[in-house]
VOGU-3710 file (C-alpha; in Angstrom, 3 decimals, decimal comma):
1> mdrrellavg> 58,283/-11,166/-45,134  55,310/-9,182/-46,518  55,265/-7,170/-49,742  56,237/-3,817/-48,206  59,258/-5,529/-46,512  60,298/-6,866/-49,970  60,073/-3,490/-51,254  62,374/-2,168/-48,552  65,094/-4,865/-49,155  68,197/-3,245/-50,244
11> vagvlaslcg> 66,912/0,353/-50,068  69,817/1,372/-47,966  72,388/-0,266/-50,170  70,819/0,363/-53,569  68,510/3,358/-53,567  70,710/5,584/-51,457  73,499/5,228/-54,046  71,247/5,312/-57,162  68,896/8,181/-56,109  71,594/10,810/-55,981
21> palavanqas> 72,354/13,992/-57,986  74,736/12,046/-60,352  71,682/10,502/-62,024  69,830/13,390/-63,558  66,452/12,611/-65,191  65,254/14,601/-68,217  61,681/15,702/-68,493  60,731/14,829/-64,917  57,101/14,700/-64,151  55,907/17,007/-61,420
31> lppgknfrad> 53,489/16,826/-58,427  52,244/19,747/-56,374  54,734/20,510/-53,683  53,624/20,175/-50,019  53,108/23,792/-48,853  50,286/23,795/-46,296  49,242/20,443/-45,041  47,010/22,027/-42,416  45,016/23,560/-45,222  45,066/20,335/-47,176
41> aersgqrarl> 43,560/18,615/-44,196  40,868/21,142/-43,741  39,868/20,845/-47,398  39,857/17,247/-46,996  36,722/17,670/-45,052  34,860/18,509/-48,265  36,771/16,889/-51,058  39,132/14,213/-49,916  40,119/12,136/-46,912  43,708/11,005/-47,515
51> vvvlfslpdc> 46,918/12,965/-48,025  49,440/10,909/-49,995  53,015/12,384/-49,793  56,063/11,378/-52,060  59,261/11,966/-50,207  61,949/12,392/-52,890  65,466/13,467/-53,592  66,569/15,755/-56,352  67,465/13,985/-59,723  66,186/10,562/-58,380
61> pycdqvrreq> 65,114/8,350/-61,391  63,118/6,044/-59,166  61,262/8,998/-57,700  60,306/10,158/-61,215  59,263/6,771/-62,073  56,785/6,642/-59,083  55,899/10,223/-59,802  55,082/9,790/-63,524  53,762/6,164/-63,667  51,962/5,924/-60,402
71> laplmrdhdl> 51,040/9,302/-58,503  50,414/11,611/-61,386  47,800/9,242/-62,873  46,002/9,162/-59,425  45,436/12,889/-59,693  43,751/12,301/-63,011  41,379/9,559/-61,637  38,121/11,410/-61,040  36,789/9,037/-58,294  40,040/8,962/-56,281
81> aerlvvrevs> 40,682/12,703/-56,758  37,622/13,320/-54,714  39,082/11,202/-51,770  42,794/12,086/-51,640  45,394/14,801/-52,013  48,844/14,180/-53,481  51,885/16,178/-52,565  55,697/15,881/-52,880  58,273/16,857/-50,309  62,061/16,854/-50,765
91> ivgartlidf> 63,898/14,918/-47,965  66,672/17,412/-48,085  64,720/20,398/-49,015  65,178/23,756/-47,135  61,856/25,165/-48,391  59,474/26,141/-45,558  55,925/24,651/-45,263  53,157/24,380/-42,886  52,695/20,938/-41,241  49,376/19,211/-40,104
101> rgsqtteaaf> 49,558/21,029/-36,805  49,679/24,381/-38,538  53,289/24,933/-37,488  56,140/26,297/-39,895  58,840/23,832/-40,636  61,115/22,803/-43,479  60,749/20,051/-45,936  63,727/18,230/-44,361  62,337/18,420/-40,874  58,906/17,332/-42,109
111> akearakfsp> 60,484/14,317/-43,747  62,488/13,547/-40,611  59,317/13,597/-38,412  57,642/11,347/-40,961  60,639/8,973/-40,713  61,225/9,180/-44,454  64,965/8,387/-44,889  65,123/7,009/-48,351  63,748/7,963/-51,693  61,263/7,344/-53,097
121> tvaffdpagd> 59,040/6,944/-50,000  55,294/7,230/-50,300  53,451/7,884/-47,019  49,728/7,950/-46,354  48,359/10,508/-43,845  44,968/11,129/-42,414  43,722/14,636/-41,989  45,097/14,659/-38,453  48,659/13,973/-39,840  48,882/10,335/-38,665
131> qvvpaivgtl> 50,260/7,679/-40,914  47,451/5,204/-41,224  49,188/2,478/-43,221  52,959/1,579/-43,483  54,846/3,780/-46,045  56,019/2,258/-49,262  59,834/2,650/-49,490  61,727/2,019/-52,679  60,903/0,372/-56,004  62,757/-2,945/-55,822
141> lpdfygayld> 59,766/-4,819/-57,471  58,656/-2,192/-59,970  56,358/-4,726/-61,877  54,123/-4,993/-58,683  54,403/-1,355/-57,557  51,157/-0,333/-58,826  49,250/-3,041/-57,102  51,082/-2,468/-53,780  50,126/1,260/-54,062  46,488/0,552/-54,907
151> daiqlallki> 46,286/-1,810/-51,961  47,885/0,824/-49,660  45,378/3,550/-50,649  42,358/1,357/-50,409  43,309/0,120/-46,964  44,174/3,651/-45,859  40,741/4,920/-47,070  39,118/2,011/-45,254  40,964/2,837/-42,080  39,949/6,550/-42,272
161> gnpvpleltp> 36,484/5,813/-43,296  33,662/8,034/-44,196  31,231/8,659/-41,285  27,864/6,936/-42,001  25,055/9,537/-41,747  22,841/9,224/-38,671  19,065/9,635/-38,611  17,549/10,987/-35,325  13,887/10,956/-34,409  12,825/13,788/-31,966
171> qrvsdrvyff> 10,176/13,237/-29,392  7,498/15,843/-29,214  7,011/16,856/-25,547  4,766/19,921/-25,880  3,174/22,109/-28,662  6,415/23,764/-29,565  9,159/21,589/-27,871  10,937/18,533/-29,257  13,536/16,333/-27,671  16,453/14,195/-28,740
181> rgessaasts> 17,275/11,499/-26,204  20,834/9,938/-26,087  21,831/6,686/-24,655  22,436/6,169/-20,922  25,973/5,113/-21,361  29,585/6,252/-21,906  30,572/7,565/-25,267  31,906/4,815/-27,583  32,121/3,903/-31,376  29,040/1,520/-30,876
191> nrgytanagf> 26,766/4,377/-29,706  28,764/6,956/-31,842  29,005/9,458/-29,002  25,165/9,825/-28,850  24,994/9,864/-25,025  23,695/13,396/-24,289  20,438/15,019/-24,988  19,455/18,044/-26,938  16,230/19,583/-28,308  14,562/22,414/-30,153
201> vvtddgvvaf> 11,577/24,832/-30,064  9,643/25,710/-32,971  8,184/29,382/-33,031  6,389/31,284/-35,639  9,617/33,094/-36,706  12,237/30,451/-36,398  13,713/27,585/-34,479  15,726/27,837/-31,200  17,869/24,680/-30,584  19,413/23,720/-27,260
211> dalgspvlgd> 22,708/21,927/-27,322  24,229/20,325/-30,508  25,186/16,788/-29,258  28,778/15,174/-29,436  29,974/15,232/-33,038  29,532/17,142/-36,408  27,684/13,973/-37,659  25,182/14,198/-34,826  24,856/17,995/-35,400  24,043/17,216/-39,067
221> amirairrvt> 21,522/14,564/-38,068  19,793/17,137/-35,604  19,438/19,699/-38,543  17,932/17,109/-40,805  15,437/16,026/-38,098  14,418/19,665/-37,393  13,898/20,310/-41,088  11,617/17,331/-41,266  9,503/18,801/-38,539  9,437/22,498/-39,763
231> kqpirrlils> 10,441/24,722/-42,661  11,266/27,530/-40,168  14,975/28,568/-40,281  17,080/27,397/-37,352  17,887/30,843/-36,019  19,582/30,242/-32,659  21,470/27,574/-30,786  21,940/27,757/-27,015  24,846/25,813/-25,622  24,241/24,751/-22,031
241> hyhadhfyga> 27,959/24,330/-21,567  31,300/23,476/-23,301  31,542/19,676/-22,691  32,339/17,566/-25,765  29,101/15,535/-25,649  27,053/18,774/-25,896  28,832/21,101/-28,281  30,846/19,238/-30,921  27,807/19,332/-33,235  27,882/23,215/-33,018
251> qsfkmigtei> 29,954/23,525/-36,184  27,135/21,997/-38,263  24,789/24,740/-37,091  27,483/27,353/-37,709  27,829/26,231/-41,320  24,118/26,980/-41,928  24,217/30,395/-40,433  22,716/29,689/-36,987  23,645/32,272/-34,294  25,337/30,553/-31,225
261> wsgergkayl> 24,829/31,765/-27,647  26,595/30,460/-24,557  27,751/31,581/-21,089  30,885/33,895/-21,162  32,629/31,625/-18,849  32,812/28,982/-21,452  35,356/31,109/-23,379  38,124/30,345/-20,866  37,606/26,447/-21,381  37,434/26,770/-25,086
271> esdlallrlq> 40,875/28,525/-25,048  42,427/26,071/-22,718  44,832/23,200/-23,318  42,284/20,903/-21,643  39,893/21,520/-24,449  42,530/20,689/-27,063  43,447/17,424/-25,174  39,793/16,421/-24,944  39,401/16,943/-28,630  42,382/14,684/-29,272
281> errhdlapdv> 40,889/12,022/-27,139  37,578/12,220/-28,924  39,264/12,130/-32,374  40,850/8,897/-31,253  37,780/7,308/-29,420  35,098/8,406/-31,818  36,786/8,394/-35,191  35,641/8,988/-37,886  32,673/10,840/-36,548  35,157/13,088/-34,643
291> dartrlvpad> 38,271/13,744/-36,740  40,619/16,341/-37,923  37,746/18,388/-39,321  36,018/18,741/-36,064  36,512/22,124/-34,596  35,903/23,912/-31,297  33,323/26,468/-32,216  33,059/29,583/-30,060  29,725/31,343/-29,332  28,701/34,367/-31,465
301> rwlafsgekp> 27,414/35,861/-28,402  28,921/35,270/-24,987  26,234/35,889/-22,331  27,073/37,929/-19,256  24,517/37,837/-16,457  23,736/40,478/-13,839  23,341/38,761/-10,525  20,424/36,232/-10,443  18,635/38,028/-13,276  17,821/35,736/-16,311
311> irftmgnthf> 18,378/36,881/-19,831  15,003/37,001/-21,646  14,228/37,016/-25,370  11,215/36,491/-27,529  11,132/34,696/-30,891  7,840/34,210/-32,879  5,568/35,129/-29,924  7,368/32,531/-27,819  9,026/33,834/-24,590  12,283/32,326/-23,344
321> riidvggahs> 14,399/32,791/-20,210  18,062/31,764/-20,020  19,062/31,133/-16,563  22,697/31,250/-15,242  23,582/28,314/-13,060  27,368/28,474/-13,698  29,662/26,898/-11,219  27,591/23,706/-10,748  28,319/21,067/-13,229  30,585/23,549/-15,210
331> pedlmlfvee> 31,664/27,070/-14,860  29,224/28,184/-17,699  26,069/26,171/-17,115  22,854/27,585/-18,583  19,191/26,424/-18,477  16,573/27,476/-20,960  12,913/27,937/-19,852  10,199/28,075/-22,535  7,347/30,096/-20,869  4,279/29,284/-22,807
341> drvlfagdlf> 4,919/25,464/-22,585  6,476/25,589/-19,100  9,361/23,377/-20,346  12,763/23,635/-18,878  15,925/22,558/-20,786  18,139/21,828/-17,620  21,481/20,756/-19,343  23,544/18,638/-17,048  22,199/19,908/-13,772  20,204/16,671/-13,304
351> ftgripyvgn> 20,324/13,338/-15,086  17,022/11,241/-15,098  17,594/7,790/-14,201  21,413/7,757/-14,054  24,355/8,757/-12,115  25,703/12,259/-13,056  29,298/12,942/-14,046  30,409/15,065/-11,198  34,195/15,075/-11,629  35,722/18,132/-10,170
361> adsrawlaal> 32,436/20,156/-10,194  31,434/22,293/-7,266  28,749/20,074/-5,679  27,767/22,795/-3,195  27,072/25,131/-6,083  25,287/22,410/-7,975  22,933/21,700/-5,157  22,178/25,488/-4,938  21,523/25,515/-8,666  19,071/22,747/-8,276
371> dkmaplhskv> 17,101/24,881/-5,964  16,674/27,476/-8,858  14,548/24,962/-10,669  11,641/24,772/-8,063  10,223/28,294/-8,536  9,768/27,755/-12,298  7,032/25,202/-11,624  8,002/23,338/-14,880  5,487/20,870/-16,260  8,350/19,053/-18,075
381> vlpghgdvsn> 12,155/19,167/-17,492  14,536/17,995/-20,196  17,817/16,728/-18,615  21,141/16,662/-20,253  21,238/12,894/-19,975  18,360/10,386/-19,428  14,568/10,450/-20,023  12,147/13,303/-20,123  10,968/14,254/-16,695  7,409/14,669/-16,214
391> dpekdvaltr> 7,634/14,634/-12,505  10,619/17,046/-12,107  10,569/17,089/-8,275  10,769/13,372/-7,944  13,348/12,948/-10,658  15,734/15,625/-9,374  15,781/13,837/-6,196  18,223/11,173/-7,489  20,824/13,842/-8,522  20,358/15,710/-5,325
401> dylvylratm> 20,511/12,663/-2,990  23,726/11,295/-4,879  25,524/14,680/-4,499  24,503/15,010/-0,817  25,778/11,428/-0,280  29,102/12,160/-1,964  29,651/15,173/0,124  28,648/13,474/3,326  30,759/10,297/2,853  33,806/11,912/1,196
411> gaaasdlsdf> 33,594/14,970/3,484  33,801/12,621/6,545  36,750/10,775/4,970  38,609/14,171/4,238  37,868/15,437/7,721  39,302/12,206/9,238  42,360/12,473/7,027  41,470/9,086/5,703  43,160/7,522/2,673  40,897/7,859/-0,223
421> deayrntdws> 41,234/4,304/-1,537  40,313/2,920/1,939  37,433/5,548/2,320  36,118/4,445/-1,032  36,232/0,671/-0,168  34,531/1,330/3,075  31,622/3,307/1,713  28,291/1,616/1,015  27,450/2,435/-2,624  24,597/-0,012/-3,009
431> rfasyptfke> 21,893/2,581/-3,092  23,382/3,888/-6,462  25,192/0,889/-7,916  22,356/-0,312/-10,090  22,007/3,006/-12,065  23,581/3,424/-15,513  27,111/4,883/-15,673  27,800/3,998/-12,073  30,684/1,857/-13,029  32,128/4,422/-15,299
441> anrlnaygty> 31,631/7,635/-13,256  31,289/6,771/-9,531  35,024/6,464/-8,523  35,979/9,510/-10,458  32,993/11,444/-8,803  34,018/10,253/-5,348  37,630/11,259/-5,792  36,711/14,632/-7,194  34,444/15,266/-4,298  36,988/14,071/-1,822
451> llmqqeslrs> 39,452/16,610/-3,075  36,670/19,300/-3,112  35,937/18,610/0,644  39,576/18,837/1,490  39,785/22,310/-0,151  36,538/23,427/1,536  38,001/22,142/4,984  41,086/24,115/4,385  39,257/27,329/3,504  37,089/26,855/6,514
461> ntnkkaeh> 40,118/26,507/8,895  41,869/29,498/7,251  38,762/31,576/7,643  38,433/30,547/11,335  42,089/31,456/11,994  41,556/34,919/10,220  38,661/35,683/12,476  40,766/35,155/15,589
//
């Protein structure tokens, strides 16, 4: 039996009877009541990391003892006050409050969801509203309570953690253009989600950044790296598309006043349930770099294109073209061409030296989008993943050949009405198996393409029937 279990012994039999209205306590200490836990969590991004909640009953002498002797002093501890928020909630209270999700509820309902049945209960929440260590229930061993509370707080703070700042070193690829190269692997805590590429262009009148990487920590690191290169302000951020590994760092740029541009079709994804689910996954997989403080940041300007015409702009005597290739890797894909340097930021249209994540993308549109790269005659192409390409025609071939092969093999399987698992086993993948991310991406890519080819076949048959 551990120490918290010892504390809980007899809670139902002893505390439930003692912590009732019959035992009034004079001169009770007070704690700030829980009013808006969502706001507390958002503020914790700047001042604190842990939300400590006392669940109490009216006129409970043990609650007052914990309140007065343990929790109130925490709020006066300068070091701890910067890292935690202390609140009180009545287990039977009818007062309304805002929970961690931003929803209105009552004190009693909030306590029930937190599984706080007895008083006093002290629970420890991270900014997402998850209890990170077991709650302390009761005060059966009051002489040791302070030590138990200190242990719980320190363990909770350790589990939540403070993201360690990252330092990024950009590669210079031309007179004006710099490049951040992520790892060729799946996102994980070991690589801290640094698996995508990004870059920036230094002009005479400011900096244009392209993509923001996969966490606010990485976004902060980008900004520090840019400021080591130039004193020019970071005026504009172009987001190639709204996938987690490319835009979660955008909130760091937003905080310094950078104007964010992206394709207008990204708005639909940003407002979707899928975007929220993806954020929840990343908060779990990449904590603490992605946590409750991470926000899905919309563009300040949603770009609408007229046919095949690019959007042009000039900054500091440097000329840019934003090229719409939406519908390829994602509905809102953008490329950015720097005319004077003949450098193309290609986003996720091709991946140098690794297998692309295709998923449910429209590979036919993707292949058509790759054709738009050739007329630019780029000297250097900066892909969304993988190394700088100094021979774009050769390097694009891997992405093109892989997409063509997926369509051919999975298209044949869909046409023959073959079972996907059987078709996948019978396909020779040896040509691509040695490339990074093959293991993580290939089966999902094949399945997405298999479904796509089924849909294309159905549309084709429907069109043929309509013609007759």
